[in-house]
N, C-alpha and C positions, 0 to 999 in steps of 0.2 A: 777270831779275826779270822784275817782273808792271806790270800796272796794272787799278787797280781803278777802273770807273765808278760813275758816277752816275746811273745811267739802267737800267731796266727794260726798254725795250723802244725803239721806234722813231719812236715820235712824239713830239711838245713837251710832250704830257702824261705821262708817262713819266717824269720826271726826279722823280728821290726828293727826299723833304722834305729840308732839311738837316744836321738833325738825325739821321737815320738812316741817310744818307749818311757822314757825320761819323764814325756808332758802326762803320760798315763799314770805312772805311778806319782804326779806331783797332784794329781786329780783325785787318785785315791786315796791321797795320803788328808786331802785336805778335806773329804771327807770325813775320811775314819776318825781325826782329831778335833772336829768341831764338836766346839762346845762343851771339851773338854772328856768326850767320849774315851772310855778306856778300850782301845779297841787295837788289835798290834797289826798293823800292816807289813807283811812279809812282800819284798819283789824279790825277781826272780830273771836269774838269765838264764836260758833254755840252750844254751852252747852247747853244753857234753851231752844233754839227751836227745840233740837233733842232729850230730853228725858233724859237730862242728868246735872238735875239741880247742878252741883257742884260746889259751890261760891271760894274756895280754887282752882280746878284747874281752872274755868274762869280766877281769880285775874292772875294768873303766866301765863298763856297764855298770858292775856294782857300785863304785863309785858314785854314779852320777845316781843310782836308785837313791843310795846313803844321802847324794845333795838335795832330791827330789824331796825326802821325807818321809822314806820307809823307815821301819823301827826294825826289822830282822833282813837279811840279806840272804841269798840261797842259789846255790848253782848246784841244782840235781845231777848227777851223774860225775862229778868230781872224786875221784877218789885216792889219785896220788898222794901219799901224804906230804908232799915236798908241794904239790901244788895247792892244797888245803891250807897248809899254813902260809903259803904266800897270799891267800884269799883273807884270810883271819888278820893279816898285819897289813893288808893294803888296806883295810878301813875300818870305821869306828863303833859299828856294829856288832850287836849278835852274829854270828853266823850259824845257818845250818846248814846240815848233811843229810842227804837221803843214805838209808841205810842198806847196802845194794851186797849184793859178795864182789868180796874184794877190797871193802872199804874197811880201814882199820875196824876194830874193836869202839863201843864207848866211852871205854876207858884212856883208847888211846887218839882218840878226838876229844876228849877231854884234853891230855898234853897237849894238843898241838892247837889248844884256844878255842875249840868249838863250843858252843853255846848251846845248840838243840843240833837232837837229831830224829828226824820223819821217817819213818816206817813205809811209807804211801798205804798203798792196800795190802801189803804182807801180810798183814791178819787175815784180811776177807779172803784171800786166795788159799791160806792154808786152812781154813773154815768151808770152803767151797773144796778144796782136794779131800778132805776129809767125807762129806757130804757126797763125792764122789764114790769113794771107794766104798762106802759101806752101801750106795744105792747097787753099785755095780756089783756087791759079794750078794746083796738081799736077791736082785734080779737075774744072775748068772748061777749064782748056787742055791738060793733060798733059805740061806742062812741069816744067824742074826747075833757071828761073832761081834758088831758094831753096837752092840747093847752096852759093853762095859763103858764105851766111850760116851756113847748117850747119855748112863747114868751119874758119869763123871760129869758132865756139862750141868746135867741136870741141877745136881747138888752146890752146882757154884752159884748158876741161878738162883734157885731156895737162898743160899748166901748172899746173895749180893741183893736181896731185896729184901730180907729181915733183919740185914743189920742196920 
């Protein structure tokens, strides 16, 4: 699968016009579903992570993307349970939520009707943080306390590739 975002850049003024955004989703949906392809197209409304926390506009966009042929809709950055429930109740597609600090737990999201939870790059950042800590220990102290973590990681890698 893949996602189509409705934003050209990083700022609040970089959100595409809703008509253009829906056209982009329609074009992607046509390609994604051609010849019976098994491809999940997620359409994203970027309002909340682009400093435009406008629930009404977000819902209108997600509804337009549903009409345009998306398989899943996603408004990363929405965190309030009431806002999440409003989105779920306003579309007939699976709704994805981004796991961020302050977002309800997976069980709570399920109770709100959320079908999918994404973690974004969080696991990569956890791994990068652990690697930076290990490198800092080695560089600053010349010690190998990180070896226990390395051993645990090596064991997991061996198990993953032998089963």
